[in-house]
MDAnalysis code that builds the backbone (N, CA, C; Angstrom):
import MDAnalysis as mda
import numpy as np

u = mda.Universe.empty(672, n_residues=224, atom_resindex=np.repeat(np.arange(224), 3), trajectory=True)
u.add_TopologyAttr("name", ["N", "CA", "C"] * 224)
u.add_TopologyAttr("resid", np.arange(1, 225))
u.add_TopologyAttr("resname", ["VAL", "THR", "PHE", "LEU", "ILE", "ASP", "ASP", "PHE", "GLU", "ALA", "LYS", "ARG", "TRP", "VAL", "ASN", "MET", "ILE", "GLY", "GLY", "PRO", "CYS", "SER", "SER", "TRP", "GLU", "THR", "ASP", "PRO", "TYR", "LYS", "ALA", "SER", "GLU", "TYR", "CYS", "ARG", "ALA", "SER", "PHE", "ASN", "GLU", "ASP", "GLU", "ARG", "GLY", "GLY", "ARG", "LYS", "ALA", "THR", "VAL", "LEU", "ARG", "LEU", "GLN", "TYR", "ASN", "LEU", "ASN", "LYS", "THR", "ASP", "TYR", "ASN", "GLY", "TYR", "TYR", "THR", "LYS", "LEU", "ASN", "GLY", "LEU", "ASP", "LEU", "ARG", "PRO", "TYR", "LYS", "TYR", "LEU", "THR", "LEU", "TRP", "ILE", "LYS", "ARG", "SER", "GLU", "LYS", "PHE", "TYR", "PRO", "ASN", "VAL", "PHE", "LYS", "ILE", "GLU", "ILE", "LYS", "THR", "ASN", "THR", "LYS", "THR", "ALA", "PHE", "TYR", "ARG", "TYR", "THR", "PHE", "THR", "TYR", "SER", "ASP", "VAL", "GLU", "TRP", "THR", "ARG", "LEU", "GLU", "ILE", "PRO", "LEU", "GLU", "LYS", "PHE", "TYR", "ASN", "PHE", "GLY", "LYS", "PRO", "ASP", "ASN", "TRP", "LYS", "GLN", "ALA", "SER", "GLU", "LEU", "THR", "ILE", "VAL", "PHE", "GLU", "GLY", "ARG", "GLN", "THR", "LYS", "PRO", "ALA", "SER", "GLY", "VAL", "LEU", "TYR", "ILE", "ASP", "ASP", "ILE", "GLY", "PHE", "SER", "SER", "PRO", "VAL", "SER", "PHE", "TYR", "ASN", "ARG", "GLN", "ALA", "ALA", "LEU", "ILE", "GLU", "LYS", "GLU", "ALA", "GLY", "ASN", "LYS", "ASN", "LYS", "GLU", "MET", "ARG", "LYS", "LEU", "ALA", "SER", "LEU", "PRO", "GLU", "ASP", "GLU", "LEU", "LEU", "ASP", "LEU", "ILE", "SER", "GLN", "LYS", "THR", "PHE", "ASP", "TYR", "PHE", "TRP", "LEU", "GLU", "ALA", "SER", "PRO", "VAL", "THR"])
u.atoms.positions = np.array([
    [-36.552, 33.004, -42.701],
    [-36.445, 31.631, -42.184],
    [-35.556, 31.644, -40.944],
    [-36.069, 31.147, -39.830],
    [-35.288, 31.083, -38.589],
    [-35.254, 29.651, -38.075],
    [-34.064, 29.197, -37.752],
    [-33.874, 27.864, -37.189],
    [-33.424, 28.034, -35.738],
    [-34.289, 27.666, -34.799],
    [-33.987, 27.845, -33.378],
    [-33.070, 26.740, -32.864],
    [-32.041, 27.153, -32.160],
    [-31.154, 26.213, -31.472],
    [-31.680, 25.938, -30.071],
    [-32.143, 27.004, -29.397],
    [-32.698, 26.814, -28.054],
    [-33.550, 28.006, -27.656],
    [-34.757, 27.720, -27.116],
    [-35.593, 28.773, -26.548],
    [-35.717, 28.618, -25.030],
    [-35.071, 27.585, -24.471],
    [-34.941, 27.352, -23.021],
    [-36.257, 27.033, -22.318],
    [-37.335, 26.880, -23.077],
    [-38.623, 26.604, -22.445],
    [-38.654, 25.227, -21.785],
    [-37.864, 24.291, -22.286],
    [-37.859, 22.941, -21.715],
    [-37.079, 22.866, -20.397],
    [-36.296, 23.905, -20.109],
    [-35.502, 23.960, -18.874],
    [-34.620, 22.722, -18.725],
    [-33.963, 22.366, -19.819],
    [-33.058, 21.217, -19.800],
    [-31.698, 21.632, -20.337],
    [-30.661, 20.897, -19.931],
    [-29.308, 21.182, -20.406],
    [-29.024, 20.391, -21.678],
    [-30.043, 20.348, -22.538],
    [-29.943, 19.799, -23.891],
    [-30.726, 20.754, -24.781],
    [-30.118, 21.213, -25.868],
    [-30.818, 22.189, -26.711],
    [-31.854, 21.534, -27.626],
    [-32.459, 22.304, -28.485],
    [-33.577, 21.824, -29.294],
    [-33.141, 20.924, -30.457],
    [-31.832, 20.838, -30.706],
    [-31.337, 19.921, -31.741],
    [-30.573, 18.751, -31.108],
    [-30.759, 18.566, -29.809],
    [-30.187, 17.405, -29.129],
    [-28.763, 17.576, -28.641],
    [-28.237, 18.790, -28.715],
    [-26.863, 19.027, -28.265],
    [-26.807, 19.425, -26.799],
    [-25.836, 18.903, -26.050],
    [-25.682, 19.315, -24.655],
    [-25.285, 20.784, -24.563],
    [-25.637, 21.410, -23.462],
    [-25.301, 22.818, -23.233],
    [-25.109, 23.039, -21.741],
    [-24.223, 23.974, -21.399],
    [-23.934, 24.209, -19.989],
    [-22.995, 25.401, -19.865],
    [-22.742, 25.820, -18.644],
    [-21.707, 26.814, -18.397],
    [-20.344, 26.119, -18.373],
    [-19.285, 26.902, -18.508],
    [-17.933, 26.350, -18.451],
    [-16.996, 27.372, -17.792],
    [-15.912, 26.866, -17.243],
    [-14.905, 27.718, -16.606],
    [-13.508, 27.289, -17.007],
    [-12.549, 28.212, -16.976],
    [-11.154, 27.869, -17.246],
    [-10.666, 26.844, -16.236],
    [-10.966, 27.094, -14.971],
    [-10.560, 26.192, -13.896],
    [-11.757, 25.963, -12.971],
    [-12.457, 24.843, -13.122],
    [-13.650, 24.587, -12.297],
    [-13.366, 24.525, -10.800],
    [-12.107, 24.333, -10.422],
    [-11.755, 24.208, -9.006],
    [-11.327, 25.541, -8.398],
    [-11.366, 26.602, -9.157],
    [-10.962, 27.924, -8.683],
    [-12.201, 28.684, -8.211],
    [-12.305, 28.888, -6.905],
    [-13.529, 29.438, -6.330],
    [-13.804, 30.871, -6.774],
    [-12.765, 31.635, -7.088],
    [-12.939, 33.049, -7.439],
    [-13.342, 33.248, -8.894],
    [-13.366, 32.174, -9.685],
    [-13.708, 32.279, -11.109],
    [-14.816, 31.279, -11.430],
    [-15.959, 31.789, -11.923],
    [-17.046, 30.868, -12.235],
    [-18.027, 31.505, -13.216],
    [-18.801, 30.648, -13.863],
    [-19.987, 31.075, -14.606],
    [-21.099, 30.110, -14.231],
    [-22.193, 30.638, -13.751],
    [-23.317, 29.820, -13.305],
    [-24.506, 30.056, -14.233],
    [-24.961, 28.992, -14.836],
    [-26.097, 29.066, -15.760],
    [-27.351, 28.554, -15.059],
    [-28.446, 29.263, -15.245],
    [-29.716, 28.837, -14.657],
    [-30.853, 29.337, -15.552],
    [-32.049, 28.846, -15.277],
    [-33.228, 29.270, -16.042],
    [-34.020, 30.275, -15.218],
    [-34.526, 31.295, -15.880],
    [-35.191, 32.383, -15.194],
    [-36.515, 32.692, -15.896],
    [-37.549, 32.962, -15.121],
    [-38.829, 33.366, -15.701],
    [-38.815, 34.875, -15.907],
    [-39.171, 35.306, -17.108],
    [-39.142, 36.730, -17.428],
    [-40.283, 37.042, -18.388],
    [-40.450, 38.318, -18.714],
    [-41.461, 38.731, -19.677],
    [-40.770, 39.417, -20.847],
    [-41.062, 38.950, -22.050],
    [-40.457, 39.525, -23.246],
    [-41.519, 39.650, -24.334],
    [-41.665, 40.856, -24.842],
    [-42.659, 41.075, -25.892],
    [-44.079, 40.823, -25.433],
    [-44.368, 41.103, -24.180],
    [-45.719, 40.943, -23.669],
    [-46.101, 39.521, -23.300],
    [-45.140, 38.614, -23.317],
    [-45.452, 37.228, -22.940],
    [-44.422, 36.724, -21.944],
    [-44.839, 35.776, -21.127],
    [-43.907, 35.171, -20.187],
    [-43.032, 34.163, -20.917],
    [-41.766, 34.121, -20.526],
    [-40.825, 33.225, -21.200],
    [-39.794, 32.713, -20.207],
    [-39.296, 31.519, -20.480],
    [-38.155, 30.992, -19.736],
    [-36.894, 31.388, -20.490],
    [-35.959, 32.003, -19.792],
    [-34.744, 32.510, -20.432],
    [-33.518, 31.960, -19.707],
    [-32.376, 32.094, -20.348],
    [-31.110, 31.672, -19.763],
    [-30.506, 32.828, -18.970],
    [-30.095, 32.539, -17.752],
    [-29.411, 33.538, -16.907],
    [-27.970, 33.095, -16.696],
    [-27.017, 33.952, -17.047],
    [-25.600, 33.666, -16.855],
    [-25.020, 34.654, -15.855],
    [-24.537, 34.128, -14.743],
    [-23.875, 34.952, -13.732],
    [-22.398, 34.587, -13.727],
    [-21.536, 35.573, -13.954],
    [-20.107, 35.292, -14.076],
    [-19.300, 36.049, -13.031],
    [-18.122, 35.528, -12.741],
    [-17.136, 36.204, -11.902],
    [-15.758, 35.883, -12.482],
    [-14.926, 36.921, -12.643],
    [-13.665, 36.755, -13.349],
    [-12.507, 37.431, -12.629],
    [-11.316, 36.853, -12.770],
    [-10.077, 37.561, -12.535],
    [-9.512, 37.969, -13.892],
    [-8.458, 38.750, -13.904],
    [-7.954, 39.315, -15.152],
    [-7.536, 38.264, -16.167],
    [-7.013, 37.129, -15.706],
    [-6.507, 36.103, -16.623],
    [-7.523, 34.999, -16.892],
    [-8.754, 35.150, -16.396],
    [-9.748, 34.081, -16.501],
    [-10.612, 34.211, -17.755],
    [-11.197, 33.072, -18.127],
    [-12.208, 32.999, -19.173],
    [-13.304, 32.061, -18.667],
    [-14.551, 32.399, -18.928],
    [-15.637, 31.450, -18.688],
    [-16.842, 31.843, -19.536],
    [-17.925, 31.073, -19.416],
    [-19.089, 31.387, -20.228],
    [-20.051, 30.224, -20.355],
    [-20.600, 30.072, -21.553],
    [-21.667, 29.104, -21.807],
    [-21.464, 28.517, -23.192],
    [-21.733, 27.226, -23.341],
    [-21.636, 26.592, -24.660],
    [-22.916, 25.831, -24.973],
    [-23.193, 25.691, -26.262],
    [-24.280, 24.829, -26.723],
    [-23.787, 24.113, -27.980],
    [-23.891, 22.800, -28.003],
    [-23.370, 22.003, -29.105],
    [-24.320, 22.071, -30.309],
    [-23.734, 22.194, -31.501],
    [-24.521, 22.335, -32.729],
    [-24.635, 21.040, -33.532],
    [-23.943, 20.005, -33.090],
    [-24.120, 18.652, -33.658],
    [-23.945, 18.597, -35.177],
    [-22.954, 19.326, -35.702],
    [-22.691, 19.252, -37.131],
    [-23.687, 20.000, -37.999],
    [-24.335, 21.013, -37.457],
    [-25.336, 21.787, -38.204],
    [-24.687, 22.466, -39.423],
    [-25.325, 22.361, -40.564],
    [-24.857, 23.012, -41.788],
    [-25.333, 24.474, -41.766],
    [-24.389, 25.404, -41.698],
    [-24.746, 26.822, -41.606],
    [-24.850, 27.512, -42.966],
    [-24.593, 26.807, -44.032],
    [-24.582, 27.451, -45.346],
    [-25.919, 28.097, -45.743],
    [-27.083, 27.577, -45.293],
    [-28.335, 28.247, -45.679],
    [-28.636, 29.524, -44.892],
    [-27.775, 29.896, -43.926],
    [-28.108, 30.996, -43.025],
    [-27.137, 32.172, -43.185],
    [-27.680, 33.381, -42.990],
    [-26.869, 34.592, -43.102],
    [-26.613, 35.254, -41.758],
    [-27.439, 34.937, -40.751],
    [-27.352, 35.653, -39.483],
    [-27.391, 34.696, -38.285],
    [-26.691, 35.088, -37.234],
    [-26.923, 34.523, -35.907],
    [-27.912, 35.437, -35.214],
    [-28.968, 34.883, -34.640],
    [-29.962, 35.690, -33.948],
    [-30.089, 35.248, -32.494],
    [-30.290, 36.194, -31.614],
    [-30.562, 35.907, -30.208],
    [-31.094, 37.163, -29.545],
    [-31.821, 36.961, -28.464],
    [-32.294, 38.059, -27.634],
    [-31.391, 38.166, -26.413],
    [-31.063, 39.399, -26.007],
    [-30.215, 39.603, -24.833],
    [-30.805, 40.705, -23.954],
    [-30.459, 40.618, -22.696],
    [-30.801, 41.673, -21.742],
    [-29.748, 41.687, -20.648],
    [-29.336, 42.859, -20.240],
    [-28.370, 42.965, -19.150],
    [-29.101, 43.210, -17.834],
    [-28.432, 42.925, -16.735],
    [-29.002, 43.280, -15.439],
    [-28.903, 44.802, -15.273],
    [-29.656, 45.353, -14.368],
    [-29.699, 46.804, -14.216],
    [-28.418, 47.368, -13.618],
    [-27.738, 46.603, -12.743],
    [-26.580, 47.155, -12.042],
    [-25.255, 46.613, -12.561],
    [-25.075, 45.308, -12.522],
    [-23.786, 44.715, -12.879],
    [-23.951, 43.815, -14.096],
    [-23.269, 44.157, -15.157],
    [-23.403, 43.413, -16.408],
    [-22.102, 43.546, -17.201],
    [-21.826, 42.631, -18.115],
    [-20.591, 42.708, -18.902],
    [-20.664, 43.851, -19.917],
    [-19.646, 44.699, -19.946],
    [-19.634, 45.761, -20.954],
    [-19.467, 45.180, -22.360],
    [-18.818, 44.011, -22.445],
    [-18.613, 43.351, -23.717],
    [-18.539, 41.846, -23.472],
    [-19.019, 41.064, -24.431],
    [-18.836, 39.617, -24.372],
    [-18.574, 39.111, -25.773],
    [-18.017, 37.924, -25.867],
    [-17.643, 37.357, -27.159],
    [-18.542, 36.174, -27.488],
    [-18.903, 36.056, -28.767],
    [-19.653, 34.908, -29.274],
    [-18.752, 34.160, -30.246],
    [-18.567, 32.880, -30.017],
    [-17.755, 32.049, -30.898],
    [-18.627, 31.003, -31.581],
    [-18.337, 30.743, -32.855],
    [-18.928, 29.625, -33.583],
    [-17.775, 28.740, -34.035],
    [-17.925, 27.420, -33.862],
    [-16.801, 26.527, -34.104],
    [-17.178, 25.354, -35.007],
    [-16.174, 24.880, -35.750],
    [-16.200, 23.546, -36.327],
    [-15.093, 22.777, -35.609],
    [-14.801, 21.570, -36.056],
    [-13.717, 20.811, -35.431],
    [-12.350, 21.397, -35.733],
    [-12.260, 22.264, -36.747],
    [-10.961, 22.806, -37.162],
    [-10.915, 24.328, -37.210],
    [-12.020, 25.011, -36.954],
    [-12.075, 26.460, -37.188],
    [-12.909, 27.143, -36.108],
    [-12.486, 28.343, -35.708],
    [-13.255, 29.152, -34.763],
    [-13.394, 30.562, -35.313],
    [-14.625, 31.067, -35.361],
    [-14.894, 32.452, -35.733],
    [-15.529, 33.144, -34.532],
    [-15.281, 34.453, -34.383],
    [-15.838, 35.123, -33.205],
    [-16.291, 36.544, -33.525],
    [-17.176, 37.027, -32.632],
    [-17.726, 38.373, -32.739],
    [-17.851, 38.926, -31.321],
    [-17.400, 40.161, -31.110],
    [-17.554, 40.798, -29.794],
    [-18.702, 41.801, -29.837],
    [-19.579, 41.669, -28.841],
    [-20.720, 42.575, -28.739],
    [-20.524, 43.496, -27.539],
    [-20.698, 44.800, -27.763],
    [-20.588, 45.797, -26.698],
    [-21.979, 46.274, -26.311],
    [-22.262, 46.232, -25.022],
    [-23.588, 46.622, -24.542],
    [-23.806, 48.123, -24.664],
    [-25.066, 48.492, -24.885],
    [-25.488, 49.885, -24.843],
    [-26.412, 50.070, -23.648],
    [-26.696, 51.303, -23.334],
    [-27.550, 51.591, -22.186],
    [-28.933, 50.996, -22.363],
    [-29.445, 50.978, -23.596],
    [-30.816, 50.515, -23.842],
    [-30.979, 49.016, -23.659],
    [-29.861, 48.276, -23.582],
    [-29.958, 46.828, -23.484],
    [-30.464, 46.353, -22.121],
    [-30.868, 47.281, -21.246],
    [-31.511, 46.881, -19.999],
    [-32.881, 46.270, -20.311],
    [-33.430, 46.595, -21.489],
    [-34.627, 45.940, -21.993],
    [-34.209, 44.865, -22.990],
    [-35.101, 43.924, -23.273],
    [-34.775, 42.858, -24.206],
    [-34.479, 43.441, -25.587],
    [-33.371, 43.017, -26.158],
    [-32.920, 43.494, -27.471],
    [-32.627, 42.294, -28.360],
    [-33.135, 42.329, -29.585],
    [-32.859, 41.242, -30.524],
    [-31.620, 41.567, -31.344],
    [-30.637, 40.676, -31.303],
    [-29.441, 40.811, -32.126],
    [-29.602, 39.970, -33.384],
    [-29.214, 40.527, -34.512],
    [-29.170, 39.807, -35.778],
    [-27.797, 40.104, -36.375],
    [-26.863, 39.220, -36.105],
    [-25.461, 39.462, -36.447],
    [-25.126, 38.731, -37.747],
    [-24.721, 39.448, -38.801],
    [-24.325, 38.765, -40.044],
    [-23.149, 37.818, -39.780],
    [-23.260, 36.603, -40.247],
    [-22.177, 35.645, -40.031],
    [-20.875, 36.122, -40.659],
    [-20.973, 36.878, -41.746],
    [-19.769, 37.378, -42.397],
    [-19.029, 38.408, -41.540],
    [-19.700, 38.940, -40.499],
    [-19.050, 39.888, -39.597],
    [-18.217, 39.189, -38.522],
    [-18.367, 37.868, -38.403],
    [-17.554, 37.125, -37.450],
    [-16.120, 37.066, -37.973],
    [-15.182, 37.446, -37.118],
    [-13.774, 37.384, -37.505],
    [-13.383, 35.935, -37.788],
    [-12.717, 35.708, -38.900],
    [-12.244, 34.387, -39.325],
    [-13.363, 33.492, -39.840],
    [-14.517, 34.068, -40.190],
    [-15.599, 33.236, -40.713],
    [-15.256, 32.691, -42.093],
    [-14.748, 33.554, -42.967],
    [-14.305, 33.092, -44.276],
    [-15.458, 32.670, -45.181],
    [-15.218, 31.634, -45.979],
    [-16.199, 31.171, -46.941],
    [-17.287, 30.320, -46.275],
    [-18.542, 30.441, -46.727],
    [-19.628, 29.623, -46.155],
    [-19.355, 28.128, -46.223],
    [-18.621, 27.680, -47.253],
    [-18.340, 26.248, -47.387],
    [-17.504, 25.698, -46.232],
    [-16.889, 26.596, -45.446],
    [-16.147, 26.152, -44.261],
    [-17.074, 25.690, -43.145],
    [-18.376, 25.963, -43.290],
    [-19.311, 25.765, -42.185],
    [-20.377, 24.732, -42.495],
    [-19.957, 23.664, -43.179],
    [-20.876, 22.568, -43.471],
    [-21.225, 21.776, -42.214],
    [-20.344, 21.802, -41.214],
    [-20.577, 21.033, -39.986],
    [-20.136, 21.851, -38.778],
    [-20.994, 22.755, -38.335],
    [-20.694, 23.546, -37.143],
    [-20.839, 22.673, -35.900],
    [-19.898, 22.805, -34.988],
    [-19.882, 21.923, -33.818],
    [-20.375, 22.585, -32.535],
    [-20.183, 23.913, -32.413],
    [-20.464, 24.521, -31.107],
    [-20.638, 26.027, -31.241],
    [-21.516, 26.579, -30.415],
    [-21.637, 28.022, -30.230],
    [-21.322, 28.319, -28.770],
    [-20.492, 29.329, -28.545],
    [-20.010, 29.608, -27.201],
    [-20.146, 31.087, -26.868],
    [-20.622, 31.380, -25.663],
    [-20.585, 32.735, -25.098],
    [-19.363, 32.800, -24.187],
    [-18.539, 33.853, -24.360],
    [-17.283, 33.940, -23.613],
    [-17.206, 35.267, -22.868],
    [-16.941, 35.184, -21.572],
    [-16.579, 36.352, -20.765],
    [-15.070, 36.297, -20.575],
    [-14.377, 37.369, -20.967],
    [-12.917, 37.385, -20.947],
    [-12.416, 38.328, -19.863],
    [-11.527, 37.821, -19.000],
    [-11.018, 38.633, -17.900],
    [-10.345, 39.917, -18.342],
    [-9.655, 39.885, -19.466],
    [-8.939, 41.074, -19.946],
    [-9.843, 42.043, -20.704],
    [-11.027, 41.609, -21.079],
    [-11.927, 42.437, -21.874],
    [-13.185, 42.857, -21.123],
    [-13.737, 41.929, -20.328],
    [-15.042, 42.135, -19.710],
    [-14.925, 42.916, -18.407],
    [-15.686, 43.985, -18.307],
    [-15.770, 44.788, -17.083],
    [-17.262, 45.015, -16.794],
    [-17.682, 44.990, -15.512],
    [-16.884, 44.696, -14.327],
    [-16.527, 43.220, -14.229],
    [-15.843, 42.860, -13.133],
    [-15.348, 41.491, -12.976],
    [-16.450, 40.500, -12.649],
    [-17.639, 40.979, -12.323],
    [-18.776, 40.088, -12.073],
    [-20.043, 40.756, -12.583],
    [-20.990, 39.936, -13.030],
    [-22.224, 40.496, -13.558],
    [-23.180, 39.421, -14.023],
    [-24.291, 39.852, -14.644],
    [-25.350, 38.947, -15.078],
    [-25.783, 39.318, -16.496],
    [-25.963, 38.301, -17.314],
    [-26.451, 38.452, -18.686],
    [-27.612, 37.482, -18.892],
    [-28.680, 37.957, -19.543],
    [-29.829, 37.115, -19.875],
    [-29.864, 36.885, -21.394],
    [-30.186, 35.666, -21.809],
    [-30.217, 35.291, -23.227],
    [-31.473, 34.479, -23.510],
    [-32.037, 34.651, -24.701],
    [-33.184, 33.837, -25.105],
    [-33.162, 33.630, -26.624],
    [-33.798, 32.567, -27.064],
    [-34.038, 32.275, -28.487],
    [-32.786, 32.393, -29.358],
    [-31.806, 31.535, -29.099],
    [-30.616, 31.477, -29.934],
    [-30.952, 30.718, -31.223],
    [-30.582, 31.280, -32.370],
    [-30.875, 30.599, -33.629],
    [-30.081, 31.174, -34.781],
    [-30.354, 30.661, -35.962],
    [-29.763, 31.157, -37.200],
    [-30.895, 31.497, -38.158],
    [-30.719, 32.549, -38.970],
    [-31.794, 32.978, -39.857],
    [-31.243, 33.461, -41.190],
    [-32.135, 33.592, -42.156],
    [-31.788, 34.150, -43.457],
    [-33.067, 34.527, -44.187],
    [-32.981, 35.427, -45.186],
    [-34.148, 35.702, -46.032],
    [-34.570, 34.431, -46.764],
    [-35.855, 34.321, -47.049],
    [-36.389, 33.108, -47.673],
    [-35.693, 32.808, -48.995],
    [-35.469, 33.839, -49.809],
    [-34.852, 33.623, -51.125],
    [-33.444, 33.058, -50.991],
    [-32.672, 33.596, -50.045],
    [-31.301, 33.102, -49.833],
    [-31.333, 31.675, -49.322],
    [-32.213, 31.415, -48.359],
    [-32.317, 30.062, -47.800],
    [-32.667, 29.047, -48.875],
    [-33.665, 29.362, -49.699],
    [-34.093, 28.421, -50.737],
    [-32.979, 28.163, -51.748],
    [-32.252, 29.224, -52.095],
    [-31.159, 29.065, -53.055],
    [-30.051, 28.170, -52.493],
    [-29.686, 28.413, -51.250],
    [-28.634, 27.610, -50.620],
    [-29.086, 26.171, -50.401],
    [-30.339, 26.007, -49.993],
    [-30.866, 24.664, -49.754],
    [-30.872, 23.847, -51.045],
    [-31.176, 24.503, -52.170],
    [-31.177, 23.809, -53.464],
    [-29.766, 23.364, -53.835],
    [-28.770, 24.211, -53.558],
    [-27.379, 23.851, -53.848],
    [-26.917, 22.680, -52.988],
    [-27.331, 22.691, -51.716],
    [-26.959, 21.605, -50.803],
    [-27.608, 20.288, -51.246],
    [-28.876, 20.377, -51.658],
    [-29.586, 19.178, -52.134],
    [-28.922, 18.627, -53.398],
    [-28.509, 19.516, -54.292],
    [-27.826, 19.088, -55.520],
    [-26.498, 18.432, -55.187],
    [-25.765, 19.009, -54.246],
    [-24.487, 18.438, -53.819],
    [-24.680, 17.043, -53.244],
    [-25.729, 16.881, -52.418],
    [-26.015, 15.568, -51.836],
    [-26.369, 14.554, -52.922],
    [-27.116, 15.005, -53.930],
    [-27.472, 14.114, -55.038],
    [-26.253, 13.667, -55.816],
    [-25.312, 14.581, -56.051],
    [-24.076, 14.226, -56.754],
    [-23.254, 13.211, -55.955],
    [-23.233, 13.390, -54.639],
    [-22.510, 12.442, -53.790],
    [-23.140, 11.059, -53.841],
    [-24.469, 11.033, -53.840],
    [-25.162, 9.737, -53.915],
    [-24.876, 9.037, -55.238],
    [-24.837, 9.813, -56.334],
    [-24.504, 9.232, -57.635],
    [-23.100, 8.647, -57.628],
    [-22.169, 9.391, -57.006],
    [-20.788, 8.916, -56.944],
    [-20.681, 7.636, -56.121],
    [-21.444, 7.572, -55.028],
    [-21.417, 6.379, -54.186],
    [-21.992, 5.172, -54.926],
    [-23.083, 5.407, -55.671],
    [-23.669, 4.308, -56.445],
    [-22.701, 3.829, -57.531],
    [-21.983, 4.772, -58.128],
    [-21.000, 4.427, -59.156],
    [-19.875, 3.579, -58.567],
    [-19.398, 3.978, -57.378],
    [-18.342, 3.209, -56.713],
    [-18.828, 1.812, -56.347],
    [-20.079, 1.739, -55.866],
    [-20.625, 0.450, -55.438],
    [-20.773, -0.524, -56.611],
    [-20.888, 0.002, -57.838],
    [-21.075, -0.862, -59.002],
    [-19.749, -1.313, -59.630],
    [-18.635, -0.754, -59.146],
    [-17.337, -1.130, -59.729],
    [-16.955, -2.559, -59.361],
    [-16.324, -3.299, -60.265],
    [-15.743, -4.601, -59.905],
    [-14.700, -4.409, -58.808],
    [-14.466, -5.444, -58.030],
    [-13.584, -5.325, -56.868],
    [-12.182, -4.865, -57.255],
    [-11.613, -5.415, -58.365],
    [-10.254, -5.046, -58.736],
    [-10.174, -3.573, -59.152],
    [-11.206, -3.065, -59.849],
    [-11.217, -1.651, -60.236],
    [-11.362, -0.745, -59.021],
    [-12.173, -1.169, -58.055],
    [-12.348, -0.392, -56.834],
    [-11.045, -0.303, -56.054],
    [-10.313, -1.431, -55.939],
    [-9.030, -1.431, -55.225],
    [-8.005, -0.552, -55.944],
    [-8.017, -0.583, -57.268],
    [-7.104, 0.277, -58.043],
    [-7.417, 1.758, -57.784],
    [-8.723, 2.091, -57.734],
    [-9.127, 3.477, -57.496],
    [-8.706, 3.934, -56.100],
    [-8.894, 3.071, -55.104],
    [-8.505, 3.408, -53.732],
    [-6.998, 3.628, -53.658],
    [-6.235, 2.766, -54.327],
    [-4.782, 2.905, -54.336],
    [-4.358, 4.225, -54.960],
    [-5.027, 4.598, -56.076],
    [-4.687, 5.841, -56.757],
    [-5.020, 7.058, -55.888],
    [-6.201, 7.024, -55.250],
    [-6.601, 8.135, -54.386],
    [-5.649, 8.278, -53.202],
    [-5.218, 7.142, -52.645],
    [-4.281, 7.177, -51.521],
    [-2.957, 7.770, -51.949],
    [-2.452, 7.348, -53.118],
    [-1.204, 7.885, -53.647],
    [-1.316, 9.388, -53.891],
    [-2.436, 9.811, -54.489],
    [-2.636, 11.234, -54.781],
    [-2.635, 12.062, -53.503],
    [-3.253, 11.521, -52.450],
    [-3.308, 12.258, -51.186],
    [-1.907, 12.497, -50.639],
    [-1.114, 11.419, -50.551],
    [0.223, 11.568, -49.969],
    [1.150, 12.370, -50.886],
    [0.923, 12.322, -52.195],
    [1.779, 13.042, -53.137],
    [1.418, 14.537, -53.203],
    [0.100, 14.833, -53.142],
    [-0.338, 16.201, -53.378],
    [-0.734, 16.964, -52.105],
    [-1.211, 16.223, -51.068],
    [-1.783, 16.889, -49.903],
    [-0.959, 16.789, -48.640],
    [-0.366, 15.628, -48.392],
    [0.294, 15.393, -47.106],
    [1.547, 16.253, -46.970],
    [1.822, 16.692, -45.741],
    [3.012, 17.501, -45.481],
    [4.242, 16.598, -45.438],
    [5.326, 16.984, -46.134],
    [6.558, 16.168, -46.088],
    [7.214, 16.191, -44.718],
    [6.858, 17.179, -43.893],
    [7.458, 17.285, -42.564],
    [6.855, 16.244, -41.625],
    [5.516, 16.071, -41.706],
    [4.855, 15.160, -40.784],
    [4.631, 13.794, -41.401],
])
């Protein structure tokens, strides 16, 4: 099962799930540091395709790259991040970083290019290999996927990277199992909401008061 985030065929700065996407820079006003995103016609697997072209230039302390918003996508049914990559023949990043984010968490994976990547190569990166990924339940609402060129890591200081078909995938059995758990969780939440909606007003206010007290007593930091 593969869920595509973007195949770039529409040539728009909005991905296939409605999230904005674009290049980004540490300092947009710094002429010596930039990442320029554009669409390029190429051939992959015997067919013509529109792909993403990223041209970067860095100083040692700079960071730049490309982002695509995930709009709260639930990653629990997926085991892998998938994408196709190709480097330019002469100047290309020896390594780049891929970040996946929620509003409170960032996990990352660094990919090092090989000589063969001058041709289109499909990456299938296990999500568990991302540093700081942790438990799947942390990823109920993913917010963003980011490609990062790092001045201290990426050599040479300028180059070109091609990307196509960014998505998430998993074996059918794993996907179905996770999807069933998510559906069951949603059903339990709906039951709880219906139960709350049926409570008399005074009982509902008492419950809210108790939950508020429990939060400040058990969860809130005494410092803040």
